[in-house]
C-alpha positions as CSV (number, residue, x, y, z in Angstrom):
1,M,0.0,0.0,0.0
2,K,2.9,2.4,0.8
3,G,4.4,1.7,-2.6
4,Y,1.0,2.4,-4.3
5,R,0.7,5.7,-2.5
6,Q,4.2,6.8,-3.4
7,S,3.5,5.9,-7.1
8,T,0.2,7.8,-7.0
9,L,2.0,10.8,-5.5
10,L,4.6,10.7,-8.2
11,I,2.1,10.5,-11.0
12,C,0.1,13.4,-9.6
13,S,3.2,15.5,-9.3
14,I,4.2,14.8,-12.9
15,L,0.7,15.6,-14.2
16,T,0.5,18.8,-12.2
17,I,3.9,19.9,-13.5
18,L,2.9,19.2,-17.1
19,T,-0.3,21.1,-16.5
20,L,1.5,24.2,-15.3
21,M,4.1,24.0,-18.0
22,G,1.6,23.9,-20.8
23,P,2.6,23.2,-24.4
24,A,6.2,23.1,-25.2
25,S,7.4,25.9,-27.4
26,K,10.6,26.8,-29.2
27,L,12.2,30.1,-30.0
28,S,12.2,31.3,-33.5
29,A,14.7,33.6,-35.2
30,G,14.2,37.3,-34.9
31,E,11.7,37.4,-32.1
32,T,12.7,40.7,-30.7
33,Q,12.9,43.8,-32.9
34,P,14.5,42.1,-35.8
35,W,14.2,45.3,-37.8
36,T,17.1,46.7,-35.8
37,D,19.5,44.2,-37.3
38,P,20.8,45.8,-40.5
39,K,21.3,42.4,-42.1
40,N,17.6,41.7,-42.2
41,A,15.8,43.0,-45.3
42,L,12.8,45.3,-45.1
43,I,9.7,45.3,-47.3
44,V,7.2,48.2,-47.7
45,D,3.6,47.6,-48.6
46,A,1.3,50.3,-49.8
47,Y,-2.2,51.0,-51.2
48,E,-3.4,53.7,-53.5
49,L,-3.8,56.4,-50.8
50,N,-0.2,56.1,-49.5
51,T,1.9,59.0,-50.9
52,I,5.6,58.2,-51.8
53,D,8.4,60.4,-52.8
54,W,10.3,57.8,-54.8
55,N,13.6,59.8,-55.0
56,A,13.8,59.8,-51.2
57,F,12.3,56.3,-50.8
58,L,15.0,54.7,-53.0
59,Q,17.8,56.0,-50.8
60,D,17.0,53.5,-48.1
61,K,19.0,50.5,-49.2
62,R,17.5,48.2,-46.6
63,I,14.2,48.2,-48.5
64,A,14.4,45.1,-50.6
65,G,10.8,44.7,-51.7
66,F,7.5,46.5,-52.4
67,I,4.1,44.8,-52.1
68,S,1.2,46.8,-53.5
69,K,-2.5,46.5,-53.0
70,A,-4.0,45.2,-56.3
71,S,-7.6,44.2,-56.3
72,D,-10.3,44.6,-53.6
73,G,-13.2,42.2,-53.6
74,L,-15.2,41.8,-56.7
75,P,-14.4,43.8,-59.9
76,E,-16.1,47.2,-60.5
77,S,-18.6,47.6,-63.3
78,F,-17.4,49.6,-66.3
79,S,-20.9,50.0,-68.0
80,C,-22.8,50.8,-64.7
81,T,-25.9,49.1,-66.1
82,G,-28.2,46.8,-64.2
83,D,-28.0,46.3,-60.4
84,H,-25.3,48.2,-58.6
85,A,-26.0,46.6,-55.2
86,G,-28.0,49.7,-54.2
87,D,-25.5,52.2,-55.6
88,T,-26.6,55.0,-57.9
89,V,-25.2,55.2,-61.5
90,A,-23.2,58.3,-60.5
91,H,-21.6,56.4,-57.6
92,C,-20.9,53.4,-59.8
93,K,-19.1,55.7,-62.3
94,T,-17.1,57.3,-59.5
95,M,-16.0,53.9,-58.2
96,W,-15.0,52.9,-61.7
97,R,-12.8,56.0,-62.1
98,K,-11.2,55.3,-58.8
99,Y,-10.6,51.7,-59.8
100,A,-9.1,52.8,-63.2
101,V,-6.7,55.4,-61.6
102,S,-5.7,52.9,-58.9
103,R,-4.8,50.3,-61.4
104,E,-2.7,52.8,-63.4
105,L,-0.9,53.8,-60.2
106,F,-0.3,50.1,-59.5
107,Q,1.3,49.6,-62.9
108,T,3.4,52.8,-62.4
109,R,4.7,51.7,-59.0
110,R,5.5,48.3,-60.3
111,M,7.6,49.7,-63.1
112,L,9.5,52.1,-60.8
113,A,10.1,49.4,-58.2
114,K,11.4,46.7,-60.6
115,T,13.4,49.1,-62.6
116,N,15.2,50.1,-59.4
117,G,15.9,46.5,-58.3
118,L,13.1,46.0,-55.8
119,L,11.3,42.7,-55.5
120,W,7.6,43.2,-56.4
121,G,4.5,41.6,-55.0
122,A,0.7,42.2,-55.0
123,Y,-2.1,41.5,-52.7
124,H,-5.9,41.0,-53.0
125,L,-8.1,42.2,-50.2
126,G,-10.6,39.5,-49.6
127,R,-14.2,40.6,-49.3
128,P,-17.6,38.9,-49.2
129,G,-18.6,37.5,-52.6
130,N,-17.8,34.8,-55.1
131,P,-14.2,33.7,-54.3
132,I,-13.5,32.4,-57.8
133,D,-14.6,35.7,-59.3
134,Q,-12.3,37.5,-56.9
135,A,-9.4,35.2,-57.7
136,N,-9.9,35.9,-61.4
137,H,-10.2,39.6,-60.7
138,F,-6.9,39.6,-58.8
139,L,-5.1,37.8,-61.6
140,D,-6.6,40.1,-64.3
141,Y,-5.6,43.2,-62.2
142,A,-2.2,42.2,-60.9
143,D,-1.1,40.1,-63.9
144,P,1.5,38.4,-61.6
145,Q,4.7,37.3,-63.2
146,P,6.7,34.3,-62.2
147,D,9.2,36.4,-60.2
148,E,6.4,38.2,-58.3
149,L,4.8,37.5,-54.9
150,M,1.1,36.9,-54.7
151,V,-0.8,37.5,-51.4
152,L,-4.3,37.0,-50.1
153,D,-5.1,39.5,-47.4
154,I,-7.7,38.5,-44.8
155,D,-8.0,41.4,-42.5
156,G,-10.3,39.8,-40.0
157,M,-13.1,37.2,-39.4
158,D,-16.1,39.5,-39.7
159,T,-17.6,37.9,-42.9
160,T,-19.8,41.0,-43.4
161,Q,-16.6,42.9,-44.2
162,F,-14.0,40.3,-45.2
163,M,-13.8,37.0,-47.2
164,S,-14.8,34.0,-45.1
165,L,-12.1,31.4,-44.4
166,D,-14.1,28.8,-46.4
167,D,-14.1,31.1,-49.4
168,A,-10.4,31.9,-48.9
169,Q,-9.7,28.1,-49.3
170,I,-11.5,28.2,-52.7
171,F,-9.7,31.5,-53.7
172,V,-6.2,30.1,-53.0
173,A,-7.0,26.8,-54.8
174,H,-8.2,28.7,-57.9
175,I,-5.0,30.8,-57.9
176,K,-3.0,27.6,-57.8
177,I,-5.0,26.1,-60.7
178,R,-4.5,29.2,-62.9
179,T,-0.8,30.0,-62.0
180,G,0.7,26.8,-60.7
181,R,1.6,28.6,-57.5
182,Y,-0.2,29.3,-54.2
183,P,-0.3,32.9,-52.7
184,I,0.9,33.6,-49.2
185,L,-1.5,34.6,-46.5
186,Y,-1.6,38.0,-44.8
187,T,-3.5,38.2,-41.6
188,N,-3.4,39.3,-37.9
189,H,-2.6,37.3,-34.8
190,N,-6.2,36.4,-33.9
191,T,-7.1,35.1,-37.3
192,A,-3.8,33.2,-37.7
193,R,-4.4,31.6,-34.3
194,Y,-7.9,30.5,-35.3
195,I,-6.7,29.0,-38.6
196,A,-3.9,27.2,-36.7
197,D,-6.3,25.8,-34.1
198,H,-8.6,24.6,-36.9
199,R,-6.0,23.5,-39.5
200,G,-7.9,20.3,-40.1
201,T,-10.7,22.4,-41.4
202,Y,-8.5,24.8,-43.4
203,P,-5.8,22.5,-44.8
204,L,-4.7,25.1,-47.4
205,L,-4.8,28.3,-45.5
206,S,-2.9,26.8,-42.6
207,R,-0.1,25.7,-44.9
208,L,0.4,29.0,-46.7
209,P,3.5,31.0,-45.7
210,L,2.4,33.6,-43.2
211,W,2.7,37.3,-43.6
212,Y,2.1,38.2,-39.9
213,A,0.6,41.5,-38.8
214,R,1.4,42.4,-35.2
215,Y,2.6,45.7,-33.9
216,K,4.6,44.7,-30.9
217,P,8.3,44.7,-30.2
218,D,8.5,40.9,-30.1
219,V,6.6,37.7,-30.9
220,K,8.0,35.7,-28.1
221,G,5.8,32.6,-27.4
222,T,3.8,33.0,-30.6
223,F,5.5,30.3,-32.6
224,P,5.3,27.5,-33.4
225,L,1.6,28.2,-34.4
226,G,0.0,25.2,-36.0
227,N,1.9,24.5,-39.2
228,W,3.8,27.8,-38.9
229,D,7.2,27.5,-37.3
230,S,7.7,31.2,-37.8
231,Y,6.5,34.1,-39.9
232,A,7.6,34.5,-43.5
233,I,7.1,38.3,-43.3
234,W,6.4,40.3,-40.1
235,Q,4.5,43.6,-40.5
236,F,5.7,45.5,-37.5
237,A,4.9,49.1,-38.3
238,S,1.8,50.9,-39.6
239,S,-0.3,53.9,-38.7
240,D,-1.4,51.8,-35.6
241,N,2.0,52.2,-33.9
242,C,3.7,55.0,-35.9
243,S,3.4,58.7,-35.3
244,E,5.4,61.9,-35.7
245,K,6.8,61.4,-32.2
246,S,7.5,57.7,-32.3
247,C,7.8,55.0,-34.9
248,P,9.6,51.6,-35.0
249,Y,11.1,52.4,-38.4
250,R,10.8,55.5,-40.6
251,V,11.0,55.0,-44.3
252,P,12.3,58.1,-46.2
253,G,9.8,59.7,-48.6
254,T,6.7,58.3,-46.8
255,L,4.3,59.4,-44.1
256,T,3.5,57.6,-40.9
257,D,0.7,55.6,-42.5
258,I,3.1,53.4,-44.5
259,D,3.4,49.7,-43.6
260,V,6.9,48.3,-42.9
261,N,7.8,44.7,-42.7
262,V,10.9,42.6,-41.9
263,V,12.1,39.2,-42.9
264,P,14.7,37.2,-41.0
265,M,17.2,37.1,-43.9
266,T,19.3,39.2,-46.1
267,R,18.3,40.8,-49.4
268,I,20.1,38.1,-51.3
269,Q,18.4,35.3,-49.4
270,L,15.0,36.9,-49.8
271,A,15.4,37.2,-53.5
272,K,16.0,33.4,-53.8
273,V,12.7,32.6,-52.1
274,W,10.6,35.6,-53.0
275,P,8.0,34.3,-55.4
276,Q,7.0,31.5,-52.9
277,G,4.3,29.3,-54.3
278,D,4.5,26.1,-52.3
279,L,2.5,24.9,-49.2
280,L,4.3,24.4,-45.9
281,P,4.6,20.8,-44.6
282,A,1.6,19.7,-42.7
283,K,2.2,18.8,-39.0
284,P,0.2,16.2,-37.2
285,L,-2.9,17.4,-35.5
286,P,-2.5,17.7,-31.7
287,A,-3.8,14.9,-29.6
288,P,-7.2,15.5,-27.9
289,D,-7.0,17.4,-24.6
290,L,-6.8,14.9,-21.8
291,T,-9.1,15.8,-18.8
292,I,-8.1,13.8,-15.7
293,A,-10.3,13.5,-12.7
294,L,-7.6,14.0,-10.1
295,A,-10.1,14.0,-7.3
296,S,-10.3,10.2,-7.7
297,L,-6.6,9.8,-7.8
298,C,-5.1,12.9,-6.2
299,S,-6.3,15.4,-3.7
300,G,-7.5,18.7,-5.2
301,P,-9.8,19.8,-8.1
302,R,-10.0,18.4,-11.6
303,Q,-7.1,19.6,-13.8
304,T,-6.7,19.6,-17.5
305,L,-3.6,18.5,-19.3
306,V,-3.6,20.5,-22.6
307,S,-1.5,19.2,-25.5
308,L,0.9,17.0,-23.6
309,M,2.9,16.8,-26.8
310,V,2.8,19.7,-29.2
311,D,4.3,17.9,-32.2
312,T,3.3,14.3,-31.7
313,I,5.7,11.9,-33.6
314,V,3.6,9.8,-35.9
315,T,4.6,7.2,-38.4
316,A,3.8,8.0,-42.0
317,S,0.3,6.9,-42.8
318,T,0.9,7.0,-46.5
319,P,3.4,4.5,-48.1
320,P,6.5,6.3,-49.4
321,S,5.8,5.0,-52.9
322,T,2.3,6.7,-53.0
323,K,2.3,9.7,-55.3
324,P,1.3,12.9,-53.5
325,V,-2.2,14.0,-54.2
326,E,-2.5,17.6,-55.6
327,I,-4.9,19.7,-53.5
328,N,-7.2,21.9,-55.6
329,E,-10.5,23.8,-55.4
330,L,-12.4,20.6,-56.2
331,N,-11.0,18.3,-53.6
332,Y,-9.5,20.4,-50.8
333,E,-12.4,19.5,-48.5
334,D,-11.2,15.8,-48.6
335,F,-8.0,16.8,-46.7
């Protein structure tokens, strides 16, 4: 009986320690203010209302890339006939003019950036509406070349304002079908966390390289996050944390509303991986949470052991000789 009690005490102690420790985590490169390291390349992203003095802007040699907003939701109507979703004809024509001017600005910035040796990328802001139409709209607008980065921007999970995650799955699959490459995913911490926690439901989104928007001096304890061991790009500065008095990084020739990003690599290293296009490896899903009724074994209340092993080691469930199955918009729900 004495030996049983000692064993029980040991088991309870181990379980309690595991509960307090929580999931294991590992540090990722560049967790604290990586933009202060001059070896790390910087990327600027902008939309049509950001003003840029290109003569001044190009003096900053740490800027290695420029990502421009391209399309936004569904395409605008040129003819302004039929249903305008409640808009007047006059408003429809105004929106078309804005769209036309914005697209010309996009093309001008692309020419300036690439002529001056900057890497170029384009993003689509996902909105409610047919995701295949939006994907086609993005490709028609941005006309992405093989050396250019493609991005799907999901600004939040309010589906009255932004593309739903289910539609985003269809969007990225259609981009893959038409271009042979996947885009990367831009989103904030809360949305990234949700996708990571539900990566069985979102097998494509959860494996896209992550452009991570978070305006804090560090990301300690954030990664690994589902299939993401780290960020591909970290947006660390925007109008949310940049003012005339204080800003994490000031880009010459721009105002405080410009977005600034960092990558944990040099300009040369960034150029080699820039176009992206592949999915990240899928990690095993976490084991179900184990709730142990300690009252029957140990003294004290019930305690929950959450994710005893973060990256459970599993043997391959698919024989090595099996040809990998391509995930596309027609079959992604099977994964």
